[in-house]
C-alpha positions as CSV (number, residue, x, y, z in Angstrom):
1,M,35.6,-2.4,41.3
2,H,35.2,-2.9,37.6
3,F,39.5,-3.1,37.9
4,H,40.0,-5.5,40.8
5,G,36.1,-6.7,41.5
6,L,33.6,-6.7,44.1
7,E,34.9,-7.7,47.1
8,P,38.7,-6.0,46.9
9,C,36.6,-3.2,46.2
10,L,34.4,-3.5,49.7
11,D,37.9,-4.5,51.3
12,T,39.5,-1.2,50.4
13,L,36.2,0.8,51.3
14,Q,35.8,-0.4,54.8
15,G,39.5,1.1,55.4
16,F,38.0,3.9,55.5
17,P,36.6,6.0,58.5
18,E,33.1,6.1,58.8
19,A,32.4,9.4,59.0
20,M,34.6,9.3,55.0
21,Q,32.3,6.6,54.0
22,E,28.7,8.1,54.9
23,G,30.2,11.6,53.8
24,E,32.2,11.5,50.8
25,N,30.5,11.3,47.5
26,V,33.0,9.0,45.6
27,L,32.5,6.4,48.5
28,V,29.2,6.9,48.8
29,F,28.8,6.0,45.3
30,A,30.7,3.1,45.0
31,Y,29.2,1.5,48.0
32,A,25.7,2.0,46.5
33,M,27.0,0.7,43.1
34,H,28.4,-2.1,45.6
35,A,25.2,-3.0,46.6
36,L,23.5,-2.5,43.2
37,K,25.4,-4.9,41.5
38,S,24.8,-7.7,45.1
39,G,21.0,-7.1,43.5
40,N,20.6,-4.6,46.4
41,V,19.0,-1.9,44.9
42,A,17.3,-1.5,48.9
43,R,20.7,-1.0,50.4
44,A,21.4,1.2,47.7
45,R,18.9,3.3,47.9
46,H,18.6,4.0,51.4
47,L,22.8,4.8,50.9
48,I,21.8,7.7,48.8
49,S,18.8,9.6,50.6
50,R,20.8,9.0,53.8
51,R,23.8,11.1,51.7
52,F,21.6,13.6,49.3
53,G,17.8,13.0,51.7
54,A,14.5,11.5,49.9
55,D,14.7,13.7,47.2
56,A,17.2,11.5,45.7
57,H,14.7,9.2,45.1
58,D,13.2,11.6,42.7
59,V,15.2,11.0,39.2
60,T,13.5,14.0,37.4
61,R,14.3,16.3,40.4
62,V,17.8,15.2,40.7
63,L,18.6,15.8,36.9
64,R,16.5,19.0,37.1
65,D,18.2,20.6,39.9
66,T,21.9,20.9,38.6
67,E,22.1,23.5,41.5
68,R,22.0,21.3,44.6
69,F,22.8,18.2,43.6
70,P,26.6,17.8,41.6
71,L,27.1,16.2,38.4
72,D,28.1,12.9,39.4
73,F,25.4,12.6,41.7
74,R,23.1,13.7,38.4
75,L,24.9,10.8,36.4
76,F,24.9,8.3,39.4
77,R,21.3,8.7,39.7
78,F,20.4,8.1,35.9
79,L,22.9,5.1,36.0
80,M,20.8,3.8,39.5
81,A,17.8,3.8,37.4
82,M,18.9,1.7,34.8
83,Y,18.7,-1.3,38.1
84,E,16.1,-0.1,39.6
85,D,13.7,-0.1,35.6
86,I,12.1,3.8,36.0
87,A,11.1,5.1,32.7
88,I,12.9,6.8,31.3
89,T,11.0,10.1,29.4
90,D,12.4,12.5,26.7
91,A,13.0,15.2,29.0
92,M,15.0,13.4,31.6
93,R,17.3,11.9,29.3
94,D,17.4,15.3,27.0
95,M,18.9,16.5,30.9
96,V,20.9,13.5,30.9
97,F,22.6,14.3,28.0
98,D,23.5,17.7,29.2
99,A,25.2,16.6,31.9
100,L,27.5,14.8,29.8
101,G,28.7,17.9,28.3
102,E,30.4,18.7,31.7
103,V,32.3,15.8,31.5
104,P,35.9,16.1,31.1
105,L,36.3,14.5,26.8
106,D,39.2,12.3,28.0
107,D,37.5,10.9,31.3
108,H,36.5,8.0,29.7
109,L,35.4,5.6,32.2
110,Q,32.4,8.3,33.0
111,R,31.5,8.8,29.7
112,G,31.5,5.4,29.2
113,S,29.2,4.5,31.6
114,F,27.0,7.0,31.1
115,Y,26.3,5.5,27.1
116,N,25.9,1.8,28.8
117,A,23.1,3.1,31.1
118,M,21.7,5.0,28.2
119,L,21.8,1.9,26.1
120,E,19.3,-0.1,28.4
121,V,17.3,2.4,28.0
122,V,17.2,3.1,23.7
123,V,16.6,-0.8,24.0
124,R,14.3,-0.7,26.4
125,R,12.8,1.8,23.8
126,R,13.3,-0.9,20.9
127,E,15.5,2.4,19.6
128,Y,17.6,0.0,17.6
129,D,19.1,2.4,15.5
130,A,20.7,4.3,18.3
131,A,21.9,1.6,20.2
132,D,23.9,0.3,17.8
133,E,25.5,4.2,17.9
134,I,25.5,4.1,21.7
135,A,27.3,0.9,22.2
136,R,30.0,2.3,20.0
137,R,30.7,5.3,21.7
138,A,30.2,2.7,24.8
139,R,32.7,0.3,23.8
140,H,35.7,3.3,22.6
141,H,35.2,5.0,25.8
142,Y,36.1,1.7,27.6
143,R,38.4,0.3,25.5
144,Q,40.4,3.7,26.4
145,A,39.6,3.4,29.8
146,D,41.3,-0.6,29.6
147,A,37.7,-1.1,31.5
148,H,37.4,-4.5,29.6
149,L,34.4,-6.1,32.7
150,L,32.5,-2.8,31.1
151,G,33.6,-3.8,27.8
152,F,32.1,-7.1,28.0
153,Y,29.1,-5.0,29.7
154,I,28.4,-4.2,26.1
155,D,29.4,-6.8,24.0
156,L,26.7,-8.9,26.1
157,Y,24.4,-5.6,25.6
158,Q,24.8,-5.9,22.0
159,A,24.5,-9.4,21.2
160,I,21.0,-9.3,23.3
161,L,20.6,-6.8,21.0
162,C,20.3,-8.8,18.3
163,L,18.3,-11.2,19.3
164,M,15.9,-9.0,20.0
165,R,15.8,-8.0,16.7
166,G,16.5,-11.5,15.4
167,A,19.6,-11.0,14.2
168,M,21.0,-14.2,14.9
169,S,24.8,-14.4,13.2
170,F,25.4,-11.0,14.6
171,A,24.6,-12.2,17.3
172,E,26.8,-15.0,17.9
173,T,29.8,-12.2,16.3
174,H,29.1,-10.0,19.7
175,V,29.0,-13.2,22.2
176,R,32.1,-14.2,20.9
177,D,33.6,-10.9,22.0
178,A,31.9,-11.0,25.0
179,D,34.1,-13.8,25.8
180,E,37.5,-12.2,25.0
181,S,35.9,-9.1,26.9
182,L,35.6,-11.6,30.2
183,A,38.6,-13.0,29.3
184,K,41.1,-10.7,30.3
185,V,39.4,-9.4,33.4
186,P,41.8,-10.5,36.1
187,F,39.4,-11.6,38.8
188,D,37.2,-14.1,38.8
189,T,32.8,-12.4,37.7
190,P,29.9,-15.7,38.2
191,S,27.2,-13.7,37.7
192,D,28.6,-12.0,34.6
193,A,29.8,-15.3,33.4
194,R,26.0,-16.9,34.6
195,I,24.3,-14.1,32.2
196,L,26.8,-15.0,29.5
197,G,26.2,-18.3,29.8
198,L,21.7,-17.8,29.8
199,V,22.6,-15.8,25.8
200,K,24.4,-18.8,25.0
201,A,21.6,-21.4,26.1
202,V,19.4,-18.2,23.8
203,I,21.6,-18.9,20.6
204,R,21.8,-22.5,20.9
205,Y,18.2,-22.6,21.7
206,E,17.5,-20.6,18.0
207,Q,20.0,-22.7,16.5
208,G,17.4,-25.7,17.9
209,D,19.2,-26.9,20.8
210,V,16.8,-27.5,23.7
211,R,18.3,-29.1,25.7
212,T,20.9,-26.1,27.0
213,L,18.8,-23.8,27.7
214,V,16.1,-25.9,29.9
215,R,19.6,-27.3,31.2
216,F,20.4,-24.0,32.1
217,L,17.3,-23.0,34.0
218,N,17.2,-25.9,35.8
219,E,20.3,-25.8,37.3
220,E,21.7,-22.3,36.8
221,F,18.8,-19.7,36.7
222,D,18.2,-19.6,40.9
223,R,21.6,-18.5,41.5
224,F,21.4,-15.0,40.0
225,A,21.1,-12.8,43.1
226,Y,18.0,-10.7,43.4
227,G,18.5,-7.7,41.1
228,E,21.3,-8.8,39.8
229,I,20.5,-8.5,36.6
230,W,19.1,-5.7,34.4
231,P,15.8,-5.5,32.7
232,T,16.9,-6.0,29.5
233,V,18.4,-9.4,30.3
234,A,15.7,-10.1,32.6
235,E,13.0,-9.9,29.6
236,L,15.0,-12.1,27.2
237,A,15.3,-14.9,29.8
238,I,11.5,-14.4,30.8
239,N,10.7,-14.8,27.2
240,Y,12.9,-17.5,25.4
241,G,12.8,-19.3,29.2
242,G,8.7,-19.2,29.3
243,L,9.3,-20.4,25.8
244,A,11.0,-22.6,26.2
245,L,9.8,-24.6,29.5
246,S,6.3,-24.6,28.1
247,R,6.3,-25.3,24.8
248,H,9.9,-28.5,25.7
249,V,8.4,-29.6,29.7
250,A,5.4,-28.2,30.7
251,P,3.0,-25.3,31.1
252,A,2.8,-25.5,34.6
253,A,6.9,-25.2,34.9
254,A,7.2,-22.4,32.7
255,R,4.6,-20.5,35.0
256,V,6.5,-21.5,38.1
257,F,9.3,-20.2,35.7
258,L,7.6,-16.5,35.6
259,D,6.4,-16.3,39.4
260,K,9.6,-16.8,40.2
261,W,10.4,-12.7,38.4
262,R,6.6,-11.4,40.3
263,V,9.1,-10.6,42.8
264,Q,10.8,-7.9,41.3
265,E,7.0,-6.7,39.8
266,W,7.4,-3.5,42.3
267,R,9.9,-2.6,39.3
268,S,7.4,-1.1,36.9
269,N,4.4,-1.7,35.1
270,R,6.7,-2.5,32.1
271,F,8.6,-5.3,33.7
272,R,4.9,-6.5,35.1
273,L,3.5,-6.4,31.7
274,V,6.6,-8.2,30.0
275,I,5.7,-11.0,32.7
276,T,2.0,-11.1,32.4
277,L,2.2,-11.4,28.9
278,R,4.8,-14.0,28.8
279,E,2.0,-16.1,31.1
280,V,-0.5,-15.2,28.1
281,A,1.2,-16.4,25.0
282,V,2.1,-20.0,27.8
283,L,-1.6,-20.3,28.3
284,Q,-2.8,-19.8,25.2
285,N,-0.3,-22.1,23.7
286,G,-1.5,-24.5,25.9
287,N,-5.5,-24.2,24.6
288,R,-6.2,-22.0,28.0
289,W,-7.5,-19.3,26.3
290,Q,-10.0,-17.7,28.6
291,E,-7.3,-17.9,32.0
292,A,-5.8,-16.1,28.8
293,S,-8.2,-13.6,28.3
294,D,-9.0,-12.8,32.4
295,L,-5.1,-11.8,32.3
296,L,-5.0,-9.6,29.6
297,T,-8.2,-8.0,30.6
298,A,-7.0,-7.4,34.0
299,L,-4.3,-5.0,33.4
300,Q,-7.1,-2.6,32.4
301,S,-5.5,-1.1,29.7
302,R,-6.9,1.7,26.6
303,V,-5.7,-1.2,24.4
304,N,-7.9,-3.9,25.6
305,R,-10.5,-6.3,23.5
306,T,-13.2,-3.3,22.5
307,W,-10.7,-1.0,21.3
308,V,-8.3,-3.9,19.6
309,E,-11.7,-5.7,17.5
310,G,-12.4,-2.5,16.2
311,A,-9.2,-0.9,15.1
312,V,-7.4,-0.5,11.9
313,E,-5.9,3.1,11.6
314,N,-4.9,3.2,14.1
315,L,-3.2,-0.3,14.4
316,V,-0.4,1.7,12.1
317,R,-0.1,4.6,14.7
318,L,1.0,3.2,17.3
319,V,4.4,3.8,18.7
320,D,4.7,1.8,22.3
321,P,6.3,-1.2,22.2
322,Q,4.1,-2.2,25.5
323,E,1.0,-1.5,23.3
324,I,2.2,-3.1,20.4
325,A,2.6,-5.8,22.3
326,L,-1.1,-5.8,23.9
327,V,-2.1,-6.0,20.5
328,L,-0.3,-8.8,19.0
329,A,-2.0,-10.6,22.8
330,W,-5.1,-9.6,21.9
331,L,-5.5,-10.3,18.0
332,R,-3.6,-13.6,18.8
333,H,-6.9,-14.3,21.0
334,L,-9.0,-13.3,18.9
335,I,-7.8,-15.3,15.6
336,W,-8.0,-18.5,17.6
337,E,-11.6,-17.5,18.7
338,V,-13.3,-15.8,16.2
339,P,-11.2,-16.3,13.2
340,S,-14.3,-15.7,10.5
341,R,-14.3,-11.9,12.0
342,P,-14.3,-10.2,8.1
343,L,-12.6,-7.6,10.0
344,L,-9.1,-9.5,11.3
345,R,-7.8,-9.5,7.8
346,E,-7.9,-6.3,7.2
347,Q,-6.2,-5.5,11.2
348,V,-3.1,-7.8,10.0
349,T,-2.7,-6.2,7.0
350,E,-2.6,-2.8,7.8
351,F,-0.7,-3.6,11.3
352,L,1.9,-4.7,9.2
353,R,2.1,-1.4,7.7
354,N,3.2,-0.1,11.4
355,G,6.6,0.8,11.4
356,H,7.8,0.3,15.1
357,L,6.8,-3.7,14.4
358,T,9.7,-5.4,15.0
359,D,11.2,-8.2,12.5
360,R,9.9,-10.7,15.1
361,Q,6.9,-9.5,15.1
362,A,6.6,-9.1,11.7
363,V,6.9,-12.7,11.4
364,T,4.0,-13.6,13.2
365,L,1.5,-11.0,11.6
366,R,2.5,-13.0,8.4
367,L,2.1,-16.2,9.9
368,W,-1.2,-15.0,11.3
369,A,-2.5,-13.6,8.0
370,A,-1.6,-16.9,6.3
371,H,-3.6,-18.6,8.4
372,L,-6.9,-16.1,7.8
373,A,-6.1,-16.0,4.8
374,K,-6.6,-20.2,4.6
375,L,-9.5,-20.4,6.7
376,H,-11.0,-17.9,3.6
377,R,-9.6,-20.5,1.1
378,D,-7.6,-18.2,-0.5
379,M,-4.3,-20.4,-1.5
380,T,-2.5,-17.9,-2.6
381,T,-2.8,-15.1,-0.6
382,A,-2.0,-18.1,2.0
383,R,1.3,-19.4,0.4
384,S,3.0,-15.6,-0.1
385,E,2.3,-15.0,3.3
386,L,3.9,-17.8,4.9
387,V,6.7,-17.9,2.3
388,K,7.4,-14.4,3.6
389,A,7.1,-15.0,6.9
390,L,9.6,-18.3,6.4
391,E,12.1,-15.8,4.4
392,A,12.0,-13.7,6.7
393,C,13.1,-15.9,9.5
394,A,15.4,-17.8,7.4
395,R,17.5,-13.9,6.7
396,L,17.1,-13.2,10.1
397,G,18.6,-16.6,11.7
398,T,15.7,-16.8,13.9
399,I,13.3,-19.3,14.9
400,M,11.2,-18.2,17.9
401,P,8.5,-16.9,16.1
402,L,7.7,-19.9,14.2
403,A,8.4,-21.8,17.7
404,E,5.7,-19.6,19.3
405,E,3.2,-20.2,16.4
406,T,3.1,-23.8,15.7
407,Q,-0.1,-24.3,16.5
408,F,-0.9,-21.7,13.5
409,L,2.2,-23.4,11.5
410,D,1.3,-26.6,11.9
411,R,-2.4,-26.5,10.4
412,L,-0.8,-24.0,7.7
413,L,1.8,-27.1,6.1
414,E,-1.0,-29.8,6.4
415,D,-2.2,-28.6,3.8
416,K,-0.1,-30.5,0.9
417,R,0.2,-27.6,-2.0
418,I,1.1,-25.1,1.0
419,R,3.6,-27.0,2.2
420,E,6.0,-27.9,-1.0
421,F,5.3,-24.1,-2.1
422,A,6.7,-22.9,1.3
423,L,9.6,-24.9,1.4
424,A,10.5,-24.7,-2.3
425,S,13.7,-22.8,-1.1
426,N,16.8,-24.6,0.8
427,D,17.0,-21.9,3.0
428,V,13.5,-21.9,4.3
429,R,14.0,-25.9,4.6
430,Q,17.3,-25.5,6.7
431,I,15.3,-22.8,9.1
432,M,12.2,-25.5,9.5
433,R,15.2,-28.4,10.6
434,R,15.6,-25.9,13.0
435,V,12.3,-25.3,14.4
436,R,11.7,-29.7,14.3
437,A,15.2,-29.9,15.7
438,L,13.5,-28.3,18.6
439,D,10.5,-31.2,19.0
440,T,12.2,-34.2,20.1
441,P,11.3,-37.6,20.7
442,A,8.7,-37.7,24.2
443,S,11.2,-40.4,25.4
444,D,13.9,-37.6,25.7
445,G,11.5,-35.3,27.8
446,P,12.7,-36.6,31.2
447,R,16.1,-35.3,30.5
448,R,15.1,-32.2,29.1
449,A,13.4,-31.2,32.3
450,G,16.7,-31.7,33.9
451,L,15.4,-35.6,35.6
452,T,17.9,-37.7,36.8
453,R,18.3,-41.4,35.8
454,Q,16.9,-42.0,39.5
455,E,14.6,-38.9,39.9
456,M,12.9,-40.8,36.8
457,K,12.7,-44.5,38.1
458,V,10.8,-42.5,41.4
459,L,8.4,-40.7,39.1
460,L,7.2,-43.8,37.3
461,L,7.1,-45.6,40.6
462,V,4.7,-42.5,41.3
463,V,3.3,-43.2,38.2
464,E,1.8,-46.7,39.3
465,G,0.5,-45.6,42.0
466,G,3.1,-46.7,44.6
467,S,3.5,-45.0,47.9
468,N,6.4,-43.3,49.5
469,K,7.2,-46.4,51.3
470,F,6.7,-49.1,47.6
471,V,9.2,-46.3,46.1
472,A,11.7,-46.6,48.9
473,R,11.6,-50.7,49.1
474,Q,11.6,-51.1,45.4
475,L,14.7,-48.7,44.9
476,G,16.4,-49.9,48.2
477,L,16.3,-45.9,49.2
478,S,15.0,-44.7,52.5
479,E,12.1,-43.1,52.7
480,V,13.4,-39.4,53.7
481,T,15.8,-39.7,50.2
482,V,12.6,-40.6,48.1
483,K,10.7,-37.1,49.2
484,F,13.5,-35.6,48.3
485,H,13.5,-36.4,45.2
486,L,9.8,-36.1,44.6
487,S,10.7,-31.9,45.2
488,N,13.4,-31.8,42.5
489,I,10.8,-33.6,40.5
490,F,7.9,-31.1,41.4
491,R,10.3,-28.4,40.8
492,K,11.8,-29.0,37.8
493,I,8.7,-30.1,36.4
494,G,6.8,-27.4,37.6
495,C,4.6,-29.2,39.9
496,R,3.2,-28.8,43.3
497,R,1.1,-31.8,44.0
498,R,1.7,-35.8,43.4
499,A,-1.2,-35.9,41.4
500,E,0.1,-33.1,39.2
501,A,3.4,-34.6,38.4
502,I,1.5,-37.8,37.3
503,A,-0.9,-35.6,35.0
504,T,1.9,-34.3,33.8
505,A,4.3,-37.1,32.8
506,K,1.4,-38.9,30.9
507,A,0.8,-35.8,28.9
508,L,4.0,-35.6,27.8
509,G,4.4,-39.1,27.1
510,W,6.9,-40.0,29.5
511,V,5.1,-42.7,31.2
512,A,1.9,-44.6,29.1
């Protein structure tokens, strides 16, 4: 499968007698992996339960019962759990490492696959130092096994890891490595090429290029098979895609994009939270604060509004990445809604002491600290915190936190003294030029949304009040073709009705 591709693998499997296909572990695993790679998680679950019984769905039980479940199945079940987005506990991780001890040192493919799956675990848990070491080990074993496709996955993961941390220059290096690894694969693997295309588009966005990412989301994204993307890659797509579409196309387009992911909400509470928090950010950036608050409240977490409003010392002790993300969402809401609350500045300052924040999260908090200081006329602190935030972005090479917080950033830079102080550094000026490059003229908006010239002509006539018959007559088209163009327009800008498309076009400045 990894050396010749999915279809040759399936052809080979189907050449075995049916009894062997159902009774030999290695063939069952191969069929299940084929299903996983094809995005059919349900099929894989059915195959393993048919072979090992209903208990095979319980990952903890499989890992613990070493007498009933053989080593190869325990390791495969752990790998499969990554596709299912099952939360891996510390106890489960310890059992898997114990199982690894039974794998021969020269079984590079098995050991590499173990570290590949473990990499997903530590990345989700934001254990970045551990992720670097695990990626190094996986890469070593795959090189020994001459498994270029599997090596590609590690290169890709390392690029994503750098994007999550904000280390852009390293992300670009790993993408080049991934390109080289994929070029060595002796068969076509379009889904992997698409994932690499997504990561490249995200990097281009960080460099100030909006069009590439929006075009990818409009033209390529729907080609991914259901379940084809591992959760960490999905999280990258959700966060960057949601931001790009809401900021550069329309909030409605971002919400339609996020709705496509809700079919996978069954995977885990963590995945559901990722989608919901991105939708919250879309609503907040669209000044729909009450709707955002309603979504956060519906999550029913212990980290709710009441908890956040009273938390100070507890903010330093938070460890769980999901709870940290929730606090940030609520703090953002409170800073916008009631910025005069005396406790807010202390909360932001205290939260910055939390050692489990990512660099990007720290940048966000510093922007908020600067905003609050300016509101309290503490210009010295406002300038200092803003410079720290901008210099951190310049050092990391990331602009996403700045793009996400433009409503606070713009208010800070309205003040001439703050602006001149903050932009004194050449590195900061360069990073701000990339942020401003995202704000291309409104007239370019339709192209960024992926509208063709003909679709834009149709939209302009519709905005003027033209019926389908009128538009068809004006453009020399059939009414069926006009309906087809309208369907494409609605999909690309995230609208469901004619009136909504008209309102969106006007709001974005595409038409007068």
